[in-house]
BAVO-435209 format. One record per residue: residue number from 1; y, x, z of N, C-alpha, C, O in turn; chain; residue in one letter. Coordinates in pm, 1 decimal, m for minus. Layout:
<recs>
+-----+----------+----------+----------+----------+----------+----------+----------+----------+----------+----------+----------+----------+-----+------+
| seq |   nnorth |    neast |      nup |  canorth |   caeast |     caup |   cnorth |    ceast |      cup |   onorth |    oeast |      oup | mol | type |
+-----+----------+----------+----------+----------+----------+----------+----------+----------+----------+----------+----------+----------+-----+------+
| NUM |        Y |        X |        Z |        Y |        X |        Z |        Y |        X |        Z |        Y |        X |        Z |   A |    A |
...
+-----+----------+----------+----------+----------+----------+----------+----------+----------+----------+----------+----------+----------+-----+------+
</recs>
This chain:
<recs>
+-----+----------+----------+----------+----------+----------+----------+----------+----------+----------+----------+----------+----------+-----+------+
| seq |   nnorth |    neast |      nup |  canorth |   caeast |     caup |   cnorth |    ceast |      cup |   onorth |    oeast |      oup | mol | type |
+-----+----------+----------+----------+----------+----------+----------+----------+----------+----------+----------+----------+----------+-----+------+
|   1 |  m4043.0 |  m1016.8 |    581.6 |  m3967.8 |   m910.8 |    646.3 |  m4035.5 |   m877.3 |    778.6 |  m4077.1 |   m965.9 |    853.3 |   A |    A |
|   2 |  m4045.2 |   m752.2 |    804.9 |  m4111.2 |   m703.7 |    926.1 |  m4012.8 |   m699.0 |   1041.2 |  m3897.1 |   m661.1 |   1022.4 |   A |    L |
|   3 |  m4056.6 |   m736.5 |   1159.2 |  m3976.2 |   m723.3 |   1279.8 |  m4017.4 |   m593.5 |   1347.7 |  m4133.9 |   m554.5 |   1340.7 |   A |    M |
|   4 |  m3923.7 |   m526.2 |   1413.1 |  m3956.0 |   m406.6 |   1487.7 |  m3931.4 |   m280.5 |   1408.3 |  m3873.0 |   m283.5 |   1300.0 |   A |    G |
|   5 |  m3976.5 |   m170.5 |   1463.1 |  m3955.0 |    m40.3 |   1402.0 |  m4083.2 |     40.5 |   1407.7 |  m4170.3 |     16.4 |   1491.3 |   A |    A |
|   6 |  m4092.8 |    135.6 |   1318.7 |  m4209.2 |    223.5 |   1316.6 |  m4162.7 |    365.4 |   1287.0 |  m4075.1 |    386.4 |   1203.2 |   A |    A |
|   7 |  m4220.6 |    461.2 |   1354.9 |  m4186.9 |    600.8 |   1333.6 |  m4213.4 |    639.8 |   1189.5 |  m4312.8 |    598.0 |   1130.1 |   A |    T |
|   8 |  m4125.3 |    719.0 |   1134.5 |  m4136.8 |    771.7 |    998.2 |  m4123.4 |    664.7 |    890.8 |  m4165.7 |    685.6 |    777.1 |   A |    S |
|   9 |  m4065.1 |    550.8 |    925.3 |  m4042.6 |    444.6 |    827.4 |  m3898.8 |    394.6 |    837.2 |  m3874.0 |    274.3 |    829.0 |   A |    Q |
|  10 |  m3804.6 |    486.1 |    854.6 |  m3665.5 |    448.7 |    878.9 |  m3609.5 |    364.5 |    765.1 |  m3550.9 |    259.2 |    790.1 |   A |    I |
|  11 |  m3626.1 |    407.8 |    642.5 |  m3571.3 |    333.1 |    528.7 |  m3637.2 |    196.5 |    515.6 |  m3569.7 |     96.8 |    489.8 |   A |    S |
|  12 |  m3767.3 |    192.0 |    533.1 |  m3840.8 |     65.5 |    523.8 |  m3791.5 |    m32.6 |    629.8 |  m3763.3 |   m148.6 |    599.7 |   A |    Y |
|  13 |  m3781.4 |     14.7 |    753.8 |  m3738.5 |    m71.3 |    863.2 |  m3595.1 |   m117.9 |    842.9 |  m3563.7 |   m234.3 |    868.1 |   A |    T |
|  14 |  m3507.6 |    m28.5 |    797.5 |  m3368.5 |    m66.5 |    771.4 |  m3360.2 |   m172.2 |    662.1 |  m3279.2 |   m264.5 |    671.2 |   A |    A |
|  15 |  m3442.3 |   m160.0 |    559.9 |  m3439.2 |   m258.8 |    451.1 |  m3483.7 |   m395.8 |    500.9 |  m3432.3 |   m497.9 |    455.4 |   A |    S |
|  16 |  m3577.7 |   m398.9 |    593.0 |  m3623.1 |   m526.5 |    647.4 |  m3513.2 |   m590.6 |    731.2 |  m3495.6 |   m712.4 |    726.9 |   A |    K |
|  17 |  m3439.6 |   m511.0 |    807.1 |  m3325.1 |   m563.5 |    881.5 |  m3220.2 |   m620.7 |    787.9 |  m3158.3 |   m722.8 |    818.0 |   A |    G |
|  18 |  m3200.3 |   m555.3 |    675.2 |  m3104.5 |   m604.6 |    576.0 |  m3149.4 |   m738.5 |    518.8 |  m3066.7 |   m826.9 |    496.3 |   A |    A |
|  19 |  m3278.4 |   m754.4 |    495.2 |  m3330.6 |   m881.6 |    443.5 |  m3303.0 |   m993.9 |    543.3 |  m3263.6 |  m1103.6 |    503.4 |   A |    V |
|  20 |  m3322.9 |   m968.1 |    671.4 |  m3297.8 |  m1070.6 |    773.1 |  m3150.4 |  m1108.9 |    776.6 |  m3117.2 |  m1227.3 |    782.8 |   A |    L |
|  21 |  m3062.1 |  m1010.1 |    772.5 |  m2917.9 |  m1037.7 |    773.2 |  m2875.2 |  m1112.4 |    648.1 |  m2798.6 |  m1208.4 |    656.2 |   A |    S |
|  22 |  m2923.1 |  m1070.0 |    534.1 |  m2890.0 |  m1136.2 |    408.3 |  m2940.0 |  m1280.7 |    408.2 |  m2870.5 |  m1370.3 |    360.4 |   A |    L |
|  23 |  m3058.4 |  m1303.1 |    460.6 |  m3113.3 |  m1439.0 |    467.4 |  m3023.4 |  m1530.0 |    549.8 |  m2996.2 |  m1643.1 |    509.6 |   A |    S |
|  24 |  m2977.3 |  m1482.1 |    663.9 |  m2888.4 |  m1563.1 |    748.1 |  m2755.8 |  m1590.8 |    677.7 |  m2706.2 |  m1703.4 |    680.4 |   A |    R |
|  25 |  m2699.0 |  m1489.1 |    615.1 |  m2571.8 |  m1505.4 |    543.9 |  m2584.7 |  m1607.1 |    430.3 |  m2499.5 |  m1694.7 |    415.6 |   A |    E |
|  26 |  m2689.6 |  m1596.0 |    351.2 |  m2711.2 |  m1689.6 |    240.8 |  m2735.6 |  m1831.3 |    292.0 |  m2691.6 |  m1928.3 |    230.4 |   A |    L |
|  27 |  m2805.5 |  m1843.1 |    404.4 |  m2832.6 |  m1974.7 |    462.5 |  m2703.2 |  m2047.1 |    496.5 |  m2689.2 |  m2166.4 |    469.5 |   A |    A |
|  28 |  m2609.5 |  m1975.4 |    555.2 |  m2481.4 |  m2035.9 |    592.4 |  m2398.5 |  m2066.1 |    468.0 |  m2340.0 |  m2173.8 |    456.4 |   A |    V |
|  29 |  m2393.8 |  m1972.4 |    376.9 |  m2309.3 |  m1987.1 |    258.6 |  m2350.7 |  m2104.8 |    170.3 |  m2264.6 |  m2172.1 |    113.7 |   A |    Q |
|  30 |  m2480.0 |  m2130.6 |    157.6 |  m2526.5 |  m2231.6 |     62.8 |  m2581.9 |  m2358.8 |    127.3 |  m2632.6 |  m2445.8 |     56.6 |   A |    F |
|  31 |  m2573.3 |  m2371.1 |    258.2 |  m2629.5 |  m2487.5 |    327.4 |  m2570.7 |  m2618.7 |    276.8 |  m2644.4 |  m2715.4 |    257.5 |   A |    A |
|  32 |  m2442.2 |  m2624.0 |    255.3 |  m2378.1 |  m2749.9 |    213.8 |  m2407.7 |  m2786.2 |     69.2 |  m2373.1 |  m2895.0 |     23.1 |   A |    R |
|  33 |  m2470.8 |  m2695.9 |     m0.7 |  m2514.9 |  m2724.6 |   m137.4 |  m2662.4 |  m2765.0 |   m140.0 |  m2721.5 |  m2781.8 |   m246.7 |   A |    E |
|  34 |  m2720.4 |  m2780.1 |    m21.9 |  m2859.4 |  m2822.5 |    m12.5 |  m2960.1 |  m2710.3 |    m28.8 |  m3079.2 |  m2735.0 |    m47.7 |   A |    G |
|  35 |  m2912.5 |  m2587.6 |    m21.6 |  m3001.7 |  m2472.3 |    m35.2 |  m3033.5 |  m2418.9 |    104.0 |  m2943.0 |  m2389.1 |    181.9 |   A |    V |
|  36 |  m3160.9 |  m2407.2 |    134.3 |  m3205.2 |  m2350.0 |    261.2 |  m3261.3 |  m2211.0 |    235.5 |  m3333.9 |  m2189.1 |    138.5 |   A |    R |
|  37 |  m3227.3 |  m2118.1 |    322.6 |  m3277.0 |  m1980.9 |    310.5 |  m3333.4 |  m1939.6 |    446.0 |  m3264.4 |  m1945.8 |    547.7 |   A |    V |
|  38 |  m3457.4 |  m1898.3 |    446.1 |  m3524.9 |  m1853.6 |    567.9 |  m3599.6 |  m1724.5 |    538.3 |  m3634.5 |  m1697.0 |    423.5 |   A |    N |
|  39 |  m3623.6 |  m1646.3 |    641.2 |  m3699.7 |  m1521.8 |    626.1 |  m3840.3 |  m1543.2 |    681.6 |  m3857.4 |  m1574.9 |    799.3 |   A |    A |
|  40 |  m3939.0 |  m1526.0 |    597.2 |  m4078.9 |  m1534.0 |    638.6 |  m4123.0 |  m1393.5 |    677.6 |  m4121.2 |  m1302.0 |    595.3 |   A |    L |
|  41 |  m4162.7 |  m1377.2 |    803.1 |  m4197.6 |  m1244.9 |    856.0 |  m4345.4 |  m1240.1 |    892.1 |  m4384.0 |  m1282.4 |   1001.1 |   A |    C |
|  42 |  m4427.6 |  m1189.5 |    802.4 |  m4570.6 |  m1182.5 |    831.1 |  m4605.4 |  m1061.4 |    916.3 |  m4536.7 |   m959.3 |    914.3 |   A |    P |
|  43 |  m4712.7 |  m1075.6 |    990.2 |  m4771.1 |   m961.1 |   1057.4 |  m4862.6 |   m889.9 |    959.3 |  m4860.4 |   m919.3 |    839.8 |   A |    G |
|  44 |  m4942.6 |   m797.0 |   1008.3 |  m5033.7 |   m725.6 |    919.3 |  m5137.4 |   m819.9 |    858.0 |  m5197.0 |   m902.7 |    927.0 |   A |    P |
|  45 |  m5157.1 |   m805.5 |    728.1 |  m5244.1 |   m894.9 |    651.5 |  m5364.4 |   m817.1 |    599.4 |  m5351.1 |   m704.9 |    550.5 |   A |    V |
|  46 |  m5481.0 |   m878.1 |    610.5 |  m5603.5 |   m816.9 |    557.5 |  m5601.3 |   m826.2 |    405.0 |  m5627.8 |   m931.7 |    347.4 |   A |    E |
|  47 |  m5569.6 |   m715.6 |    342.0 |  m5567.8 |   m707.9 |    195.8 |  m5669.4 |   m603.4 |    151.7 |  m5707.7 |   m517.7 |    231.3 |   A |    T |
|  48 |  m5713.4 |   m608.9 |     27.5 |  m5806.9 |   m506.5 |    m20.6 |  m5750.2 |   m364.8 |     m4.5 |  m5823.2 |   m273.0 |     32.8 |   A |    P |
|  49 |  m5622.3 |   m347.0 |    m32.1 |  m5561.7 |   m214.1 |    m19.3 |  m5566.8 |   m165.2 |    124.8 |  m5608.0 |    m52.0 |    150.3 |   A |    L |
|  50 |  m5525.6 |   m248.8 |    218.6 |  m5526.5 |   m208.0 |    359.1 |  m5668.2 |   m180.0 |    407.3 |  m5690.7 |    m83.2 |    479.9 |   A |    L |
|  51 |  m5762.4 |   m262.3 |    368.4 |  m5899.7 |   m241.2 |    412.7 |  m5959.3 |   m114.8 |    351.3 |  m6041.1 |    m48.6 |    415.2 |   A |    M |
|  52 |  m5920.0 |    m80.3 |    229.0 |  m5964.4 |     47.3 |    169.5 |  m5909.0 |    164.3 |    250.0 |  m5979.0 |    262.6 |    274.0 |   A |    R |
|  53 |  m5783.6 |    153.4 |    291.4 |  m5724.7 |    260.7 |    372.1 |  m5799.6 |    277.4 |    503.5 |  m5823.8 |    389.5 |    548.2 |   A |    L |
|  54 |  m5836.0 |    165.7 |    565.1 |  m5907.0 |    171.1 |    692.5 |  m6054.4 |    206.7 |    676.2 |  m6116.0 |    253.0 |    772.2 |   A |    F |
|  55 |  m6113.1 |    187.0 |    558.6 |  m6256.2 |    212.7 |    540.7 |  m6290.2 |    360.2 |    558.8 |  m6401.4 |    394.1 |    599.4 |   A |    S |
|  56 |  m6195.2 |    447.2 |    528.9 |  m6218.4 |    590.6 |    547.5 |  m6209.7 |    632.4 |    693.5 |  m6262.7 |    736.8 |    731.5 |   A |    D |
|  57 |  m6143.1 |    551.3 |    775.8 |  m6123.5 |    585.8 |    916.2 |  m6129.0 |    458.7 |   1001.4 |  m6024.9 |    406.1 |   1040.5 |   A |    D |
|  58 |  m6250.2 |    408.9 |   1030.4 |  m6262.3 |    286.0 |   1110.0 |  m6193.5 |    295.2 |   1246.2 |  m6147.7 |    193.9 |   1299.1 |   A |    P |
|  59 |  m6185.8 |    414.1 |   1302.7 |  m6118.2 |    430.5 |   1431.4 |  m5969.1 |    400.2 |   1419.1 |  m5908.4 |    350.2 |   1513.7 |   A |    A |
|  60 |  m5909.9 |    429.6 |   1304.8 |  m5767.9 |    399.5 |   1282.5 |  m5745.4 |    248.6 |   1284.7 |  m5646.7 |    200.3 |   1340.1 |   A |    A |
|  61 |  m5837.3 |    175.6 |   1224.4 |  m5826.6 |     29.3 |   1226.9 |  m5835.3 |    m21.2 |   1370.4 |  m5755.7 |   m106.1 |   1410.6 |   A |    Y |
|  62 |  m5928.9 |     28.8 |   1446.9 |  m5945.1 |    m15.3 |   1585.7 |  m5822.0 |     16.8 |   1669.3 |  m5781.9 |    m62.9 |   1754.0 |   A |    E |
|  63 |  m5761.3 |    134.2 |   1645.8 |  m5639.6 |    170.3 |   1719.4 |  m5527.1 |     71.4 |   1691.2 |  m5445.4 |     44.3 |   1779.2 |   A |    R |
|  64 |  m5521.9 |     17.9 |   1571.6 |  m5418.3 |    m79.3 |   1537.5 |  m5457.5 |   m220.9 |   1581.6 |  m5373.7 |   m296.8 |   1630.3 |   A |    R |
|  65 |  m5583.2 |   m255.0 |   1564.3 |  m5630.3 |   m389.7 |   1598.0 |  m5610.4 |   m422.1 |   1745.1 |  m5580.3 |   m536.4 |   1779.6 |   A |    R |
|  66 |  m5626.4 |   m324.6 |   1831.3 |  m5615.0 |   m347.3 |   1975.7 |  m5475.6 |   m397.5 |   2014.0 |  m5459.7 |   m460.9 |   2118.3 |   A |    I |
|  67 |  m5375.1 |   m370.1 |   1931.3 |  m5238.2 |   m413.7 |   1959.6 |  m5207.4 |   m552.8 |   1905.1 |  m5097.9 |   m604.8 |   1926.6 |   A |    H |
|  68 |  m5301.7 |   m612.7 |   1835.8 |  m5281.3 |   m746.6 |   1780.0 |  m5329.6 |   m849.7 |   1881.6 |  m5449.0 |   m854.0 |   1911.3 |   A |    L |
|  69 |  m5240.5 |   m932.9 |   1935.8 |  m5281.5 |  m1028.0 |   2038.7 |  m5399.7 |  m1115.4 |   1998.4 |  m5482.2 |  m1149.7 |   2083.1 |   A |    P |
|  70 |  m5409.3 |  m1151.9 |   1872.0 |  m5521.3 |  m1235.2 |   1828.1 |  m5644.2 |  m1151.9 |   1794.1 |  m5749.8 |  m1206.9 |   1763.0 |   A |    M |
|  71 |  m5631.2 |  m1019.4 |   1799.9 |  m5744.7 |   m931.2 |   1779.4 |  m5791.1 |   m917.9 |   1636.1 |  m5901.4 |   m869.3 |   1610.9 |   A |    G |
|  72 |  m5707.9 |   m960.6 |   1540.9 |  m5747.7 |   m952.8 |   1400.3 |  m5623.5 |   m951.9 |   1312.2 |  m5513.1 |   m984.4 |   1355.9 |   A |    R |
|  73 |  m5645.1 |   m913.7 |   1187.5 |  m5539.7 |   m920.1 |   1087.1 |  m5528.5 |  m1063.3 |   1035.4 |  m5623.1 |  m1141.6 |   1045.1 |   A |    L |
|  74 |  m5413.1 |  m1096.1 |    981.1 |  m5394.3 |  m1227.5 |    918.6 |  m5468.5 |  m1232.7 |    785.8 |  m5490.4 |  m1130.3 |    721.0 |   A |    A |
|  75 |  m5506.0 |  m1351.2 |    747.2 |  m5557.7 |  m1375.7 |    613.0 |  m5438.5 |  m1415.8 |    525.8 |  m5344.7 |  m1479.0 |    574.4 |   A |    Q |
|  76 |  m5441.7 |  m1380.0 |    399.5 |  m5329.6 |  m1410.0 |    309.6 |  m5297.2 |  m1559.2 |    308.6 |  m5180.2 |  m1596.8 |    301.2 |   A |    A |
|  77 |  m5397.9 |  m1643.3 |    315.8 |  m5373.4 |  m1788.1 |    312.1 |  m5291.7 |  m1833.5 |    433.2 |  m5216.2 |  m1930.3 |    423.8 |   A |    R |
|  78 |  m5306.1 |  m1764.9 |    546.4 |  m5229.7 |  m1802.2 |    665.2 |  m5080.4 |  m1776.1 |    644.5 |  m4996.5 |  m1852.6 |    692.1 |   A |    E |
|  79 |  m5048.3 |  m1670.1 |    574.8 |  m4908.4 |  m1641.5 |    542.2 |  m4859.4 |  m1743.3 |    439.3 |  m4746.9 |  m1792.4 |    448.4 |   A |    I |
|  80 |  m4943.7 |  m1774.3 |    342.7 |  m4907.2 |  m1873.1 |    240.2 |  m4878.1 |  m2009.0 |    303.0 |  m4787.0 |  m2078.6 |    258.2 |   A |    A |
|  81 |  m4953.0 |  m2048.1 |    405.1 |  m4927.6 |  m2175.8 |    472.1 |  m4787.9 |  m2177.3 |    534.5 |  m4720.4 |  m2280.3 |    533.4 |   A |    Y |
|  82 |  m4744.9 |  m2064.1 |    588.5 |  m4609.1 |  m2055.2 |    642.3 |  m4504.9 |  m2074.4 |    533.6 |  m4405.8 |  m2144.7 |    553.4 |   A |    G |
|  83 |  m4527.3 |  m2011.9 |    418.8 |  m4435.0 |  m2026.8 |    305.8 |  m4433.5 |  m2171.0 |    256.0 |  m4327.4 |  m2224.7 |    224.1 |   A |    A |
|  84 |  m4550.0 |  m2233.3 |    249.3 |  m4556.7 |  m2373.4 |    206.1 |  m4481.2 |  m2464.6 |    301.8 |  m4413.3 |  m2557.7 |    258.6 |   A |    L |
|  85 |  m4492.7 |  m2438.5 |    430.5 |  m4417.5 |  m2517.3 |    528.3 |  m4267.5 |  m2503.3 |    504.6 |  m4195.3 |  m2603.0 |    501.0 |   A |    F |
|  86 |  m4220.9 |  m2380.5 |    488.5 |  m4077.4 |  m2359.1 |    468.3 |  m4027.2 |  m2423.3 |    339.6 |  m3910.5 |  m2461.4 |    331.2 |   A |    L |
|  87 |  m4112.6 |  m2435.6 |    240.5 |  m4073.6 |  m2496.5 |    113.1 |  m4088.3 |  m2648.9 |    114.5 |  m4046.1 |  m2715.9 |     20.2 |   A |    A |
|  88 |  m4147.1 |  m2703.0 |    219.2 |  m4177.9 |  m2846.0 |    222.9 |  m4065.0 |  m2927.9 |    285.3 |  m3972.5 |  m2873.8 |    345.9 |   A |    S |
|  89 |  m4075.4 |  m3059.7 |    268.8 |  m3980.4 |  m3151.5 |    331.2 |  m3993.3 |  m3152.2 |    483.4 |  m3899.4 |  m3190.4 |    553.2 |   A |    D |
|  90 |  m4109.1 |  m3110.2 |    535.3 |  m4127.8 |  m3105.4 |    680.8 |  m4033.6 |  m3005.1 |    747.0 |  m4009.7 |  m3013.4 |    867.5 |   A |    E |
|  91 |  m3980.5 |  m2911.9 |    670.8 |  m3887.1 |  m2813.5 |    727.1 |  m3745.4 |  m2835.3 |    673.6 |  m3668.3 |  m2740.2 |    660.3 |   A |    S |
|  92 |  m3711.8 |  m2960.1 |    643.1 |  m3583.7 |  m2989.7 |    577.7 |  m3461.2 |  m2950.8 |    659.7 |  m3353.0 |  m2936.0 |    603.1 |   A |    S |
|  93 |  m3474.6 |  m2933.8 |    790.8 |  m3361.0 |  m2894.2 |    874.4 |  m3377.2 |  m2751.8 |    928.0 |  m3307.6 |  m2711.5 |   1021.2 |   A |    Y |
|  94 |  m3467.6 |  m2678.0 |    869.5 |  m3487.7 |  m2537.3 |    905.8 |  m3407.6 |  m2453.9 |    807.1 |  m3434.9 |  m2455.2 |    687.1 |   A |    V |
|  95 |  m3309.1 |  m2381.8 |    857.8 |  m3223.3 |  m2301.2 |    771.2 |  m3172.7 |  m2180.8 |    849.9 |  m3132.9 |  m2194.0 |    965.7 |   A |    N |
|  96 |  m3174.4 |  m2065.3 |    788.1 |  m3127.7 |  m1943.8 |    853.6 |  m3224.0 |  m1891.9 |    958.8 |  m3185.5 |  m1814.0 |   1045.9 |   A |    G |
|  97 |  m3348.3 |  m1934.7 |    951.1 |  m3447.0 |  m1900.2 |   1053.1 |  m3526.8 |  m1775.9 |   1015.4 |  m3546.2 |  m1744.6 |    897.9 |   A |    A |
|  98 |  m3571.5 |  m1707.3 |   1117.9 |  m3668.6 |  m1600.0 |   1102.9 |  m3802.0 |  m1660.2 |   1144.9 |  m3824.9 |  m1685.5 |   1263.2 |   A |    T |
|  99 |  m3889.1 |  m1682.9 |   1048.6 |  m4014.6 |  m1754.6 |   1071.0 |  m4128.0 |  m1653.3 |   1081.1 |  m4171.2 |  m1595.8 |    981.2 |   A |    F |
| 100 |  m4175.1 |  m1632.7 |   1203.6 |  m4280.0 |  m1534.4 |   1229.0 |  m4417.8 |  m1594.9 |   1206.3 |  m4449.6 |  m1701.6 |   1258.7 |   A |    L |
| 101 |  m4497.7 |  m1526.3 |   1128.6 |  m4638.8 |  m1561.1 |   1110.8 |  m4713.9 |  m1430.4 |   1136.5 |  m4767.1 |  m1367.4 |   1045.1 |   A |    V |
| 102 |  m4716.1 |  m1392.1 |   1264.8 |  m4767.0 |  m1259.2 |   1299.6 |  m4871.3 |  m1260.0 |   1410.0 |  m4900.4 |  m1155.7 |   1468.5 |   A |    D |
| 103 |  m4927.6 |  m1376.2 |   1439.0 |  m5032.9 |  m1382.8 |   1539.8 |  m4988.3 |  m1344.1 |   1679.3 |  m5071.2 |  m1308.7 |   1763.1 |   A |    G |
| 104 |  m4858.4 |  m1350.3 |   1705.6 |  m4805.9 |  m1315.8 |   1837.2 |  m4765.8 |  m1170.7 |   1853.3 |  m4726.1 |  m1130.0 |   1962.5 |   A |    G |
| 105 |  m4775.1 |  m1091.9 |   1748.0 |  m4745.7 |   m948.7 |   1757.8 |  m4603.9 |   m922.7 |   1807.2 |  m4583.4 |   m836.8 |   1893.0 |   A |    L |
| 106 |  m4506.5 |   m995.2 |   1754.7 |  m4367.6 |   m973.8 |   1794.6 |  m4344.7 |  m1014.1 |   1939.7 |  m4263.0 |   m953.0 |   2008.7 |   A |    T |
| 107 |  m4415.1 |  m1115.1 |   1986.3 |  m4398.0 |  m1163.8 |   2122.8 |  m4463.6 |  m1073.0 |   2226.5 |  m4428.3 |  m1078.2 |   2344.3 |   A |    A |
| 108 |  m4557.1 |   m991.2 |   2184.6 |  m4636.5 |   m911.4 |   2278.4 |  m4559.2 |   m790.7 |   2328.8 |  m4516.8 |   m705.5 |   2250.6 |   A |    A |
| 109 |  m4541.4 |   m784.2 |   2458.9 |  m4486.7 |   m663.6 |   2520.6 |  m4600.8 |   m565.6 |   2543.4 |  m4591.5 |   m447.1 |   2511.3 |   A |    Y |
| 110 |  m4706.8 |   m618.0 |   2598.8 |  m4832.6 |   m543.6 |   2609.8 |  m4941.1 |   m633.9 |   2553.7 |  m4926.1 |   m756.0 |   2551.4 |   A |    V |
| 111 |  m5046.9 |   m575.7 |   2510.0 |  m5154.1 |   m654.7 |   2451.6 |  m5276.0 |   m654.7 |   2542.4 |  m5303.2 |   m556.8 |   2611.9 |   A |    T |
| 112 |  m5349.4 |   m766.0 |   2541.1 |  m5469.9 |   m772.2 |   2623.9 |  m5576.3 |   m676.5 |   2572.1 |  m5582.3 |   m647.3 |   2452.7 |   A |    P |
| 113 |  m5658.8 |   m628.8 |   2661.7 |  m5766.7 |   m537.2 |   2622.1 |  m5893.1 |   m614.8 |   2596.9 |  m5995.7 |   m556.2 |   2562.5 |   A |    E |
+-----+----------+----------+----------+----------+----------+----------+----------+----------+----------+----------+----------+----------+-----+------+
</recs>
């Protein structure tokens, strides 16, 4: 689920807010049955589709990259590691959480140049 809002993506952003709310509700409802529910919120991920979109306009990629505190897109495996953690015994007391794997994007008020 994505944190934040983007112009011209009202329905998309609203659906992500609904996922976060539903995750919290389910976490509370099923906790005593041993079911944990958390929302994994990835930042932008380097995928073949996204890179194809940026290949036609490298300047568009740079305009977006500058806002990423780590200066790069996530790799899919980095998001998978977050999911593996949430599914593991190491997170046995994590429930109803919004787990950000976004390279600091959500935390950034302004980004370094």
